[in-house]
PyMOL Python script that loads the backbone (N, CA, C, O; Angstrom):
from pymol import cmd

cmd.read_pdbstr("""\
ATOM      1  N   MET A   1      97.884 137.530 181.013  1.00  0.00           N
ATOM      2  CA  MET A   1      96.516 137.641 181.588  1.00  0.00           C
ATOM      3  C   MET A   1      96.470 136.783 182.774  1.00  0.00           C
ATOM      4  O   MET A   1      96.985 135.666 182.757  1.00  0.00           O
ATOM      5  N   THR A   2      95.876 137.255 183.798  1.00  0.00           N
ATOM      6  CA  THR A   2      95.671 136.673 185.072  1.00  0.00           C
ATOM      7  C   THR A   2      94.467 135.937 185.216  1.00  0.00           C
ATOM      8  O   THR A   2      93.452 136.475 184.773  1.00  0.00           O
ATOM      9  N   SER A   3      94.348 134.624 185.835  1.00  0.00           N
ATOM     10  CA  SER A   3      93.148 134.117 186.043  1.00  0.00           C
ATOM     11  C   SER A   3      92.251 134.872 187.091  1.00  0.00           C
ATOM     12  O   SER A   3      92.763 135.553 187.979  1.00  0.00           O
ATOM     13  N   PRO A   4      90.965 134.733 186.959  1.00  0.00           N
ATOM     14  CA  PRO A   4      89.979 135.245 188.003  1.00  0.00           C
ATOM     15  C   PRO A   4      90.324 134.576 189.295  1.00  0.00           C
ATOM     16  O   PRO A   4      90.652 133.393 189.378  1.00  0.00           O
ATOM     17  N   VAL A   5      90.231 135.407 190.297  1.00  0.00           N
ATOM     18  CA  VAL A   5      90.374 134.818 191.719  1.00  0.00           C
ATOM     19  C   VAL A   5      89.071 134.936 192.429  1.00  0.00           C
ATOM     20  O   VAL A   5      88.466 136.007 192.450  1.00  0.00           O
ATOM     21  N   ASP A   6      88.627 133.872 193.006  1.00  0.00           N
ATOM     22  CA  ASP A   6      87.396 134.071 193.908  1.00  0.00           C
ATOM     23  C   ASP A   6      87.418 135.022 194.993  1.00  0.00           C
ATOM     24  O   ASP A   6      88.445 135.100 195.668  1.00  0.00           O
ATOM     25  N   PRO A   7      86.484 135.713 195.238  1.00  0.00           N
ATOM     26  CA  PRO A   7      86.585 136.627 196.425  1.00  0.00           C
ATOM     27  C   PRO A   7      86.720 135.860 197.724  1.00  0.00           C
ATOM     28  O   PRO A   7      86.294 134.712 197.857  1.00  0.00           O
ATOM     29  N   PRO A   8      87.295 136.507 198.618  1.00  0.00           N
ATOM     30  CA  PRO A   8      87.552 135.821 199.931  1.00  0.00           C
ATOM     31  C   PRO A   8      86.025 135.617 200.587  1.00  0.00           C
ATOM     32  O   PRO A   8      85.098 136.423 200.507  1.00  0.00           O
ATOM     33  N   SER A   9      86.021 134.498 201.163  1.00  0.00           N
ATOM     34  CA  SER A   9      84.683 134.095 201.907  1.00  0.00           C
ATOM     35  C   SER A   9      84.433 134.840 203.117  1.00  0.00           C
ATOM     36  O   SER A   9      85.431 134.959 203.827  1.00  0.00           O
ATOM     37  N   PRO A  10      83.423 135.349 203.527  1.00  0.00           N
ATOM     38  CA  PRO A  10      83.465 135.999 204.805  1.00  0.00           C
ATOM     39  C   PRO A  10      83.625 135.247 206.084  1.00  0.00           C
ATOM     40  O   PRO A  10      83.284 134.064 206.116  1.00  0.00           O
ATOM     41  N   PRO A  11      84.081 135.795 207.067  1.00  0.00           N
ATOM     42  CA  PRO A  11      84.341 135.002 208.259  1.00  0.00           C
ATOM     43  C   PRO A  11      83.126 134.452 208.789  1.00  0.00           C
ATOM     44  O   PRO A  11      82.052 135.052 208.750  1.00  0.00           O
ATOM     45  N   PHE A  12      83.324 133.101 209.378  1.00  0.00           N
ATOM     46  CA  PHE A  12      82.245 132.470 210.087  1.00  0.00           C
ATOM     47  C   PHE A  12      82.467 132.506 211.643  1.00  0.00           C
ATOM     48  O   PHE A  12      83.585 132.261 212.097  1.00  0.00           O
ATOM     49  N   TYR A  13      81.387 132.817 212.477  1.00  0.00           N
ATOM     50  CA  TYR A  13      81.600 132.898 213.805  1.00  0.00           C
ATOM     51  C   TYR A  13      80.671 131.834 214.474  1.00  0.00           C
ATOM     52  O   TYR A  13      79.855 131.218 213.788  1.00  0.00           O
ATOM     53  N   VAL A  14      80.793 131.630 215.753  1.00  0.00           N
ATOM     54  CA  VAL A  14      80.003 130.707 216.686  1.00  0.00           C
ATOM     55  C   VAL A  14      79.844 131.511 217.934  1.00  0.00           C
ATOM     56  O   VAL A  14      80.791 132.087 218.469  1.00  0.00           O
ATOM     57  N   PHE A  15      78.639 131.532 218.374  1.00  0.00           N
ATOM     58  CA  PHE A  15      78.382 132.131 219.812  1.00  0.00           C
ATOM     59  C   PHE A  15      78.427 131.046 220.724  1.00  0.00           C
ATOM     60  O   PHE A  15      77.904 130.011 220.309  1.00  0.00           O
ATOM     61  N   VAL A  16      78.936 131.020 221.899  1.00  0.00           N
ATOM     62  CA  VAL A  16      79.103 130.152 222.981  1.00  0.00           C
ATOM     63  C   VAL A  16      78.811 130.782 224.253  1.00  0.00           C
ATOM     64  O   VAL A  16      78.903 131.986 224.491  1.00  0.00           O
ATOM     65  N   CYS A  17      78.446 129.855 225.060  1.00  0.00           N
ATOM     66  CA  CYS A  17      78.226 130.277 226.639  1.00  0.00           C
ATOM     67  C   CYS A  17      79.547 130.495 227.231  1.00  0.00           C
ATOM     68  O   CYS A  17      80.415 129.639 227.060  1.00  0.00           O
ATOM     69  N   ASN A  18      79.798 131.597 227.939  1.00  0.00           N
ATOM     70  CA  ASN A  18      81.011 131.806 228.516  1.00  0.00           C
ATOM     71  C   ASN A  18      81.345 130.951 229.739  1.00  0.00           C
ATOM     72  O   ASN A  18      82.457 131.003 230.264  1.00  0.00           O
ATOM     73  N   VAL A  19      80.377 130.175 230.174  1.00  0.00           N
ATOM     74  CA  VAL A  19      80.627 129.333 231.279  1.00  0.00           C
ATOM     75  C   VAL A  19      80.970 127.993 230.863  1.00  0.00           C
ATOM     76  O   VAL A  19      82.028 127.461 231.198  1.00  0.00           O
ATOM     77  N   CYS A  20      80.030 127.393 230.083  1.00  0.00           N
ATOM     78  CA  CYS A  20      80.173 125.874 229.621  1.00  0.00           C
ATOM     79  C   CYS A  20      80.737 125.588 228.213  1.00  0.00           C
ATOM     80  O   CYS A  20      81.135 124.499 227.800  1.00  0.00           O
ATOM     81  N   GLY A  21      80.698 126.769 227.550  1.00  0.00           N
ATOM     82  CA  GLY A  21      81.287 126.689 226.164  1.00  0.00           C
ATOM     83  C   GLY A  21      80.342 126.062 225.164  1.00  0.00           C
ATOM     84  O   GLY A  21      80.785 125.736 224.063  1.00  0.00           O
ATOM     85  N   SER A  22      79.067 125.870 225.470  1.00  0.00           N
ATOM     86  CA  SER A  22      78.161 125.294 224.638  1.00  0.00           C
ATOM     87  C   SER A  22      77.660 126.245 223.588  1.00  0.00           C
ATOM     88  O   SER A  22      77.654 127.445 223.863  1.00  0.00           O
ATOM     89  N   ASP A  23      77.209 125.806 222.327  1.00  0.00           N
ATOM     90  CA  ASP A  23      76.876 126.746 221.333  1.00  0.00           C
ATOM     91  C   ASP A  23      75.276 126.461 221.335  1.00  0.00           C
ATOM     92  O   ASP A  23      74.629 126.913 220.390  1.00  0.00           O
ATOM     93  N   GLN A  24      74.720 125.852 222.187  1.00  0.00           N
ATOM     94  CA  GLN A  24      73.261 125.674 222.346  1.00  0.00           C
ATOM     95  C   GLN A  24      72.666 126.945 223.163  1.00  0.00           C
ATOM     96  O   GLN A  24      72.193 126.810 224.292  1.00  0.00           O
ATOM     97  N   VAL A  25      72.731 128.197 222.487  1.00  0.00           N
ATOM     98  CA  VAL A  25      72.341 129.276 222.972  1.00  0.00           C
ATOM     99  C   VAL A  25      71.359 130.043 222.352  1.00  0.00           C
ATOM    100  O   VAL A  25      71.391 129.899 221.129  1.00  0.00           O
ATOM    101  N   THR A  26      70.443 130.854 222.774  1.00  0.00           N
ATOM    102  CA  THR A  26      69.553 131.642 222.089  1.00  0.00           C
ATOM    103  C   THR A  26      69.644 132.982 222.759  1.00  0.00           C
ATOM    104  O   THR A  26      70.208 133.183 223.834  1.00  0.00           O
ATOM    105  N   ARG A  27      68.965 133.978 221.937  1.00  0.00           N
ATOM    106  CA  ARG A  27      68.837 135.345 222.346  1.00  0.00           C
ATOM    107  C   ARG A  27      67.395 135.750 222.137  1.00  0.00           C
ATOM    108  O   ARG A  27      66.671 135.384 221.211  1.00  0.00           O
ATOM    109  N   GLU A  28      67.090 136.542 223.115  1.00  0.00           N
ATOM    110  CA  GLU A  28      65.481 137.139 222.939  1.00  0.00           C
ATOM    111  C   GLU A  28      65.645 138.185 221.755  1.00  0.00           C
ATOM    112  O   GLU A  28      66.621 138.909 221.559  1.00  0.00           O
ATOM    113  N   ALA A  29      64.525 138.111 221.040  1.00  0.00           N
ATOM    114  CA  ALA A  29      64.458 139.087 219.836  1.00  0.00           C
ATOM    115  C   ALA A  29      63.029 139.331 219.432  1.00  0.00           C
ATOM    116  O   ALA A  29      62.081 138.689 219.885  1.00  0.00           O
ATOM    117  N   TRP A  30      62.938 140.295 218.556  1.00  0.00           N
ATOM    118  CA  TRP A  30      61.663 140.620 217.812  1.00  0.00           C
ATOM    119  C   TRP A  30      61.754 140.334 216.429  1.00  0.00           C
ATOM    120  O   TRP A  30      62.797 140.555 215.814  1.00  0.00           O
ATOM    121  N   ALA A  31      60.674 139.828 215.852  1.00  0.00           N
ATOM    122  CA  ALA A  31      60.641 139.557 214.423  1.00  0.00           C
ATOM    123  C   ALA A  31      59.505 140.341 213.863  1.00  0.00           C
ATOM    124  O   ALA A  31      58.460 140.492 214.496  1.00  0.00           O
ATOM    125  N   ALA A  32      59.716 140.862 212.624  1.00  0.00           N
ATOM    126  CA  ALA A  32      58.570 141.593 212.028  1.00  0.00           C
ATOM    127  C   ALA A  32      58.183 140.943 210.730  1.00  0.00           C
ATOM    128  O   ALA A  32      58.997 140.451 209.949  1.00  0.00           O
ATOM    129  N   TRP A  33      56.826 140.977 210.548  1.00  0.00           N
ATOM    130  CA  TRP A  33      56.367 140.274 209.288  1.00  0.00           C
ATOM    131  C   TRP A  33      56.679 141.174 208.128  1.00  0.00           C
ATOM    132  O   TRP A  33      56.395 142.372 208.117  1.00  0.00           O
ATOM    133  N   ASP A  34      57.336 140.473 207.057  1.00  0.00           N
ATOM    134  CA  ASP A  34      57.639 141.187 205.755  1.00  0.00           C
ATOM    135  C   ASP A  34      56.606 140.725 204.698  1.00  0.00           C
ATOM    136  O   ASP A  34      56.503 139.552 204.341  1.00  0.00           O
ATOM    137  N   VAL A  35      55.910 141.659 204.267  1.00  0.00           N
ATOM    138  CA  VAL A  35      54.687 141.326 203.307  1.00  0.00           C
ATOM    139  C   VAL A  35      55.331 140.804 201.984  1.00  0.00           C
ATOM    140  O   VAL A  35      54.866 139.856 201.351  1.00  0.00           O
ATOM    141  N   ALA A  36      56.458 141.519 201.620  1.00  0.00           N
ATOM    142  CA  ALA A  36      57.013 141.257 200.281  1.00  0.00           C
ATOM    143  C   ALA A  36      57.627 139.820 200.154  1.00  0.00           C
ATOM    144  O   ALA A  36      57.604 139.149 199.122  1.00  0.00           O
ATOM    145  N   THR A  37      58.158 139.456 201.305  1.00  0.00           N
ATOM    146  CA  THR A  37      58.916 138.060 201.263  1.00  0.00           C
ATOM    147  C   THR A  37      57.928 136.974 201.885  1.00  0.00           C
ATOM    148  O   THR A  37      58.208 135.779 201.794  1.00  0.00           O
ATOM    149  N   GLN A  38      56.850 137.382 202.473  1.00  0.00           N
ATOM    150  CA  GLN A  38      55.914 136.586 203.130  1.00  0.00           C
ATOM    151  C   GLN A  38      56.679 135.598 204.275  1.00  0.00           C
ATOM    152  O   GLN A  38      56.506 134.383 204.369  1.00  0.00           O
ATOM    153  N   ALA A  39      57.460 136.324 205.019  1.00  0.00           N
ATOM    154  CA  ALA A  39      58.331 135.582 206.184  1.00  0.00           C
ATOM    155  C   ALA A  39      58.475 136.690 207.286  1.00  0.00           C
ATOM    156  O   ALA A  39      58.332 137.899 207.102  1.00  0.00           O
ATOM    157  N   TRP A  40      58.783 136.055 208.469  1.00  0.00           N
ATOM    158  CA  TRP A  40      59.179 136.766 209.575  1.00  0.00           C
ATOM    159  C   TRP A  40      60.706 137.184 209.511  1.00  0.00           C
ATOM    160  O   TRP A  40      61.505 136.258 209.369  1.00  0.00           O
ATOM    161  N   ILE A  41      61.176 138.416 209.596  1.00  0.00           N
ATOM    162  CA  ILE A  41      62.399 138.913 209.478  1.00  0.00           C
ATOM    163  C   ILE A  41      62.938 139.363 210.886  1.00  0.00           C
ATOM    164  O   ILE A  41      62.290 140.150 211.576  1.00  0.00           O
ATOM    165  N   LEU A  42      64.010 138.899 211.246  1.00  0.00           N
ATOM    166  CA  LEU A  42      64.652 139.508 212.467  1.00  0.00           C
ATOM    167  C   LEU A  42      64.663 140.950 212.357  1.00  0.00           C
ATOM    168  O   LEU A  42      65.168 141.539 211.402  1.00  0.00           O
ATOM    169  N   ASN A  43      64.065 141.552 213.407  1.00  0.00           N
ATOM    170  CA  ASN A  43      64.148 142.930 213.552  1.00  0.00           C
ATOM    171  C   ASN A  43      65.098 143.604 214.652  1.00  0.00           C
ATOM    172  O   ASN A  43      65.750 144.619 214.407  1.00  0.00           O
ATOM    173  N   THR A  44      65.113 143.027 215.731  1.00  0.00           N
ATOM    174  CA  THR A  44      65.982 143.378 216.829  1.00  0.00           C
ATOM    175  C   THR A  44      66.373 142.233 217.721  1.00  0.00           C
ATOM    176  O   THR A  44      65.493 141.459 218.097  1.00  0.00           O
ATOM    177  N   ALA A  45      67.611 142.065 218.086  1.00  0.00           N
ATOM    178  CA  ALA A  45      68.224 141.137 218.982  1.00  0.00           C
ATOM    179  C   ALA A  45      68.502 141.795 220.370  1.00  0.00           C
ATOM    180  O   ALA A  45      69.227 142.790 220.365  1.00  0.00           O
ATOM    181  N   PHE A  46      68.002 141.346 221.561  1.00  0.00           N
ATOM    182  CA  PHE A  46      68.200 141.947 222.559  1.00  0.00           C
ATOM    183  C   PHE A  46      69.413 141.300 223.450  1.00  0.00           C
ATOM    184  O   PHE A  46      69.840 140.192 223.127  1.00  0.00           O
ATOM    185  N   ASP A  47      69.891 141.903 224.422  1.00  0.00           N
ATOM    186  CA  ASP A  47      71.004 141.354 225.228  1.00  0.00           C
ATOM    187  C   ASP A  47      70.773 140.370 225.962  1.00  0.00           C
ATOM    188  O   ASP A  47      71.759 139.726 226.320  1.00  0.00           O
ATOM    189  N   PHE A  48      69.583 139.980 226.372  1.00  0.00           N
ATOM    190  CA  PHE A  48      69.257 138.690 227.142  1.00  0.00           C
ATOM    191  C   PHE A  48      69.564 137.448 226.280  1.00  0.00           C
ATOM    192  O   PHE A  48      69.008 137.272 225.196  1.00  0.00           O
ATOM    193  N   ALA A  49      70.489 136.576 226.810  1.00  0.00           N
ATOM    194  CA  ALA A  49      70.820 135.189 226.235  1.00  0.00           C
ATOM    195  C   ALA A  49      70.574 134.250 227.129  1.00  0.00           C
ATOM    196  O   ALA A  49      70.674 134.467 228.337  1.00  0.00           O
ATOM    197  N   TYR A  50      70.207 133.049 226.602  1.00  0.00           N
ATOM    198  CA  TYR A  50      70.029 131.911 227.603  1.00  0.00           C
ATOM    199  C   TYR A  50      70.861 130.678 226.838  1.00  0.00           C
ATOM    200  O   TYR A  50      70.944 130.469 225.628  1.00  0.00           O
ATOM    201  N   CYS A  51      71.441 129.945 227.931  1.00  0.00           N
ATOM    202  CA  CYS A  51      72.056 128.764 227.587  1.00  0.00           C
ATOM    203  C   CYS A  51      71.405 127.507 228.025  1.00  0.00           C
ATOM    204  O   CYS A  51      71.202 127.188 229.196  1.00  0.00           O
ATOM    205  N   HIS A  52      71.080 126.785 226.907  1.00  0.00           N
ATOM    206  CA  HIS A  52      70.253 125.533 227.115  1.00  0.00           C
ATOM    207  C   HIS A  52      70.937 124.414 227.685  1.00  0.00           C
ATOM    208  O   HIS A  52      70.294 123.397 227.946  1.00  0.00           O
ATOM    209  N   ARG A  53      72.154 124.482 227.907  1.00  0.00           N
ATOM    210  CA  ARG A  53      73.029 123.358 228.611  1.00  0.00           C
ATOM    211  C   ARG A  53      72.951 123.790 230.123  1.00  0.00           C
ATOM    212  O   ARG A  53      72.549 123.022 230.997  1.00  0.00           O
ATOM    213  N   CYS A  54      73.369 125.083 230.363  1.00  0.00           N
ATOM    214  CA  CYS A  54      73.476 125.609 231.775  1.00  0.00           C
ATOM    215  C   CYS A  54      72.064 125.640 232.362  1.00  0.00           C
ATOM    216  O   CYS A  54      71.891 125.441 233.564  1.00  0.00           O
ATOM    217  N   LEU A  55      71.045 125.891 231.515  1.00  0.00           N
ATOM    218  CA  LEU A  55      69.656 126.270 231.885  1.00  0.00           C
ATOM    219  C   LEU A  55      69.578 127.403 232.503  1.00  0.00           C
ATOM    220  O   LEU A  55      69.063 127.428 233.621  1.00  0.00           O
ATOM    221  N   GLY A  56      70.040 128.500 231.947  1.00  0.00           N
ATOM    222  CA  GLY A  56      69.821 129.860 232.670  1.00  0.00           C
ATOM    223  C   GLY A  56      70.610 130.849 231.772  1.00  0.00           C
ATOM    224  O   GLY A  56      71.217 130.524 230.752  1.00  0.00           O
ATOM    225  N   TYR A  57      70.511 132.227 232.342  1.00  0.00           N
ATOM    226  CA  TYR A  57      71.084 133.344 231.709  1.00  0.00           C
ATOM    227  C   TYR A  57      72.512 133.031 231.377  1.00  0.00           C
ATOM    228  O   TYR A  57      73.237 132.279 232.029  1.00  0.00           O
ATOM    229  N   ALA A  58      72.824 133.665 230.332  1.00  0.00           N
ATOM    230  CA  ALA A  58      74.251 133.393 229.728  1.00  0.00           C
ATOM    231  C   ALA A  58      74.937 134.550 229.215  1.00  0.00           C
ATOM    232  O   ALA A  58      74.262 135.349 228.567  1.00  0.00           O
ATOM    233  N   GLN A  59      76.263 134.797 229.406  1.00  0.00           N
ATOM    234  CA  GLN A  59      76.866 135.809 228.606  1.00  0.00           C
ATOM    235  C   GLN A  59      77.562 134.973 227.398  1.00  0.00           C
ATOM    236  O   GLN A  59      78.113 133.884 227.559  1.00  0.00           O
ATOM    237  N   LEU A  60      77.456 135.595 226.278  1.00  0.00           N
ATOM    238  CA  LEU A  60      77.938 134.875 225.035  1.00  0.00           C
ATOM    239  C   LEU A  60      79.411 135.421 224.710  1.00  0.00           C
ATOM    240  O   LEU A  60      79.781 136.576 224.924  1.00  0.00           O
ATOM    241  N   ASP A  61      80.146 134.450 224.188  1.00  0.00           N
ATOM    242  CA  ASP A  61      81.541 134.757 223.526  1.00  0.00           C
ATOM    243  C   ASP A  61      81.372 134.509 222.038  1.00  0.00           C
ATOM    244  O   ASP A  61      80.796 133.522 221.580  1.00  0.00           O
ATOM    245  N   ARG A  62      81.890 135.432 221.358  1.00  0.00           N
ATOM    246  CA  ARG A  62      81.832 135.227 219.927  1.00  0.00           C
ATOM    247  C   ARG A  62      83.240 134.661 219.434  1.00  0.00           C
ATOM    248  O   ARG A  62      84.300 135.281 219.522  1.00  0.00           O
ATOM    249  N   LEU A  63      83.087 133.439 218.924  1.00  0.00           N
ATOM    250  CA  LEU A  63      84.471 132.983 218.502  1.00  0.00           C
ATOM    251  C   LEU A  63      84.688 132.811 216.875  1.00  0.00           C
ATOM    252  O   LEU A  63      83.800 132.320 216.179  1.00  0.00           O
ATOM    253  N   LEU A  64      85.831 133.217 216.379  1.00  0.00           N
ATOM    254  CA  LEU A  64      85.998 132.999 214.920  1.00  0.00           C
ATOM    255  C   LEU A  64      86.379 131.529 214.563  1.00  0.00           C
ATOM    256  O   LEU A  64      87.292 130.884 215.077  1.00  0.00           O
ATOM    257  N   LEU A  65      85.538 131.123 213.614  1.00  0.00           N
ATOM    258  CA  LEU A  65      85.799 129.577 213.124  1.00  0.00           C
ATOM    259  C   LEU A  65      87.077 129.691 212.147  1.00  0.00           C
ATOM    260  O   LEU A  65      87.252 130.659 211.408  1.00  0.00           O
ATOM    261  N   THR A  66      87.848 128.716 212.222  1.00  0.00           N
ATOM    262  CA  THR A  66      89.033 128.727 211.351  1.00  0.00           C
ATOM    263  C   THR A  66      88.780 128.003 210.021  1.00  0.00           C
ATOM    264  O   THR A  66      89.669 127.957 209.170  1.00  0.00           O
ATOM    265  N   SER A  67      87.528 127.412 209.823  1.00  0.00           N
ATOM    266  CA  SER A  67      87.073 126.959 208.544  1.00  0.00           C
ATOM    267  C   SER A  67      85.523 127.141 208.521  1.00  0.00           C
ATOM    268  O   SER A  67      84.936 127.356 209.582  1.00  0.00           O
ATOM    269  N   PRO A  68      84.869 127.062 207.382  1.00  0.00           N
ATOM    270  CA  PRO A  68      83.557 127.131 207.272  1.00  0.00           C
ATOM    271  C   PRO A  68      82.905 125.874 208.101  1.00  0.00           C
ATOM    272  O   PRO A  68      83.499 124.800 208.202  1.00  0.00           O
ATOM    273  N   PRO A  69      81.652 126.116 208.667  1.00  0.00           N
ATOM    274  CA  PRO A  69      81.031 124.994 209.398  1.00  0.00           C
ATOM    275  C   PRO A  69      80.660 124.019 208.228  1.00  0.00           C
ATOM    276  O   PRO A  69      80.482 124.476 207.099  1.00  0.00           O
ATOM    277  N   SER A  70      80.541 122.664 208.493  1.00  0.00           N
ATOM    278  CA  SER A  70      79.920 121.805 207.486  1.00  0.00           C
ATOM    279  C   SER A  70      78.405 121.827 207.472  1.00  0.00           C
ATOM    280  O   SER A  70      77.705 121.956 208.476  1.00  0.00           O
ATOM    281  N   GLY A  71      77.983 121.690 206.256  1.00  0.00           N
ATOM    282  CA  GLY A  71      76.486 121.640 206.082  1.00  0.00           C
ATOM    283  C   GLY A  71      75.961 123.027 206.331  1.00  0.00           C
ATOM    284  O   GLY A  71      75.048 123.132 207.150  1.00  0.00           O
ATOM    285  N   LEU A  72      76.374 124.004 205.788  1.00  0.00           N
ATOM    286  CA  LEU A  72      75.972 125.317 205.817  1.00  0.00           C
ATOM    287  C   LEU A  72      74.292 125.316 205.544  1.00  0.00           C
ATOM    288  O   LEU A  72      73.786 124.610 204.671  1.00  0.00           O
ATOM    289  N   PRO A  73      73.654 126.054 206.266  1.00  0.00           N
ATOM    290  CA  PRO A  73      72.253 126.088 206.114  1.00  0.00           C
ATOM    291  C   PRO A  73      72.063 126.897 204.889  1.00  0.00           C
ATOM    292  O   PRO A  73      72.937 127.622 204.414  1.00  0.00           O
ATOM    293  N   SER A  74      70.745 126.716 204.348  1.00  0.00           N
ATOM    294  CA  SER A  74      70.291 127.577 203.217  1.00  0.00           C
ATOM    295  C   SER A  74      70.082 129.059 203.569  1.00  0.00           C
ATOM    296  O   SER A  74      70.107 129.445 204.738  1.00  0.00           O
ATOM    297  N   ARG A  75      69.912 129.727 202.713  1.00  0.00           N
ATOM    298  CA  ARG A  75      69.507 131.223 202.944  1.00  0.00           C
ATOM    299  C   ARG A  75      68.044 131.461 203.084  1.00  0.00           C
ATOM    300  O   ARG A  75      67.595 132.602 202.979  1.00  0.00           O
ATOM    301  N   ALA A  76      67.255 130.396 203.323  1.00  0.00           N
ATOM    302  CA  ALA A  76      65.895 130.474 203.432  1.00  0.00           C
ATOM    303  C   ALA A  76      65.533 131.355 204.778  1.00  0.00           C
ATOM    304  O   ALA A  76      66.284 131.501 205.743  1.00  0.00           O
ATOM    305  N   PRO A  77      64.288 131.877 204.634  1.00  0.00           N
ATOM    306  CA  PRO A  77      63.855 132.675 205.860  1.00  0.00           C
ATOM    307  C   PRO A  77      64.008 131.831 207.203  1.00  0.00           C
ATOM    308  O   PRO A  77      63.779 130.621 207.222  1.00  0.00           O
ATOM    309  N   ALA A  78      64.388 132.509 208.261  1.00  0.00           N
ATOM    310  CA  ALA A  78      64.386 131.769 209.485  1.00  0.00           C
ATOM    311  C   ALA A  78      63.268 131.357 210.089  1.00  0.00           C
ATOM    312  O   ALA A  78      63.205 130.403 210.864  1.00  0.00           O
ATOM    313  N   PHE A  79      62.152 132.226 209.672  1.00  0.00           N
ATOM    314  CA  PHE A  79      60.696 131.919 210.199  1.00  0.00           C
ATOM    315  C   PHE A  79      59.937 131.811 209.017  1.00  0.00           C
ATOM    316  O   PHE A  79      59.523 132.862 208.527  1.00  0.00           O
ATOM    317  N   PRO A  80      59.653 130.648 208.418  1.00  0.00           N
ATOM    318  CA  PRO A  80      58.700 130.538 207.261  1.00  0.00           C
ATOM    319  C   PRO A  80      57.320 130.841 207.688  1.00  0.00           C
ATOM    320  O   PRO A  80      57.014 130.760 208.878  1.00  0.00           O
ATOM    321  N   PRO A  81      56.489 131.178 206.798  1.00  0.00           N
ATOM    322  CA  PRO A  81      55.113 131.584 206.968  1.00  0.00           C
ATOM    323  C   PRO A  81      54.371 130.566 207.653  1.00  0.00           C
ATOM    324  O   PRO A  81      54.624 129.405 207.333  1.00  0.00           O
ATOM    325  N   ALA A  82      53.484 130.779 208.554  1.00  0.00           N
ATOM    326  CA  ALA A  82      52.656 129.846 209.212  1.00  0.00           C
ATOM    327  C   ALA A  82      51.465 129.519 208.338  1.00  0.00           C
ATOM    328  O   ALA A  82      50.945 130.365 207.610  1.00  0.00           O
ATOM    329  N   PRO A  83      51.022 128.193 208.434  1.00  0.00           N
ATOM    330  CA  PRO A  83      50.100 127.719 207.480  1.00  0.00           C
ATOM    331  C   PRO A  83      48.713 128.369 207.888  1.00  0.00           C
ATOM    332  O   PRO A  83      48.338 128.546 209.047  1.00  0.00           O
ATOM    333  N   GLY A  84      48.033 128.688 206.761  1.00  0.00           N
ATOM    334  CA  GLY A  84      46.705 129.340 207.066  1.00  0.00           C
ATOM    335  C   GLY A  84      46.647 130.726 206.783  1.00  0.00           C
ATOM    336  O   GLY A  84      45.611 131.357 206.995  1.00  0.00           O
TER     337      GLY A  84
END
""", "prot")
cmd.dss("prot")
cmd.show_as("cartoon", "prot")
cmd.util.cbc("prot")
cmd.orient("prot")
């Protein structure tokens, strides 16, 4: 009898500015309110990206990480409900 094997973990990526290499980048996006989860859910991400280190428009490179990032964030909604 063989012992159970954990399924492989999904790959982890980081997006970086193609000029300075910083991961302090954002993308323009739309979020939609989900009544069932009571949270904002990412609906669409647009092509426009901004590097907060270069302080301007950026093209992003997606890099594969060779190990999981430390301190993985929880799977909580990205946009918790606003008070009130």
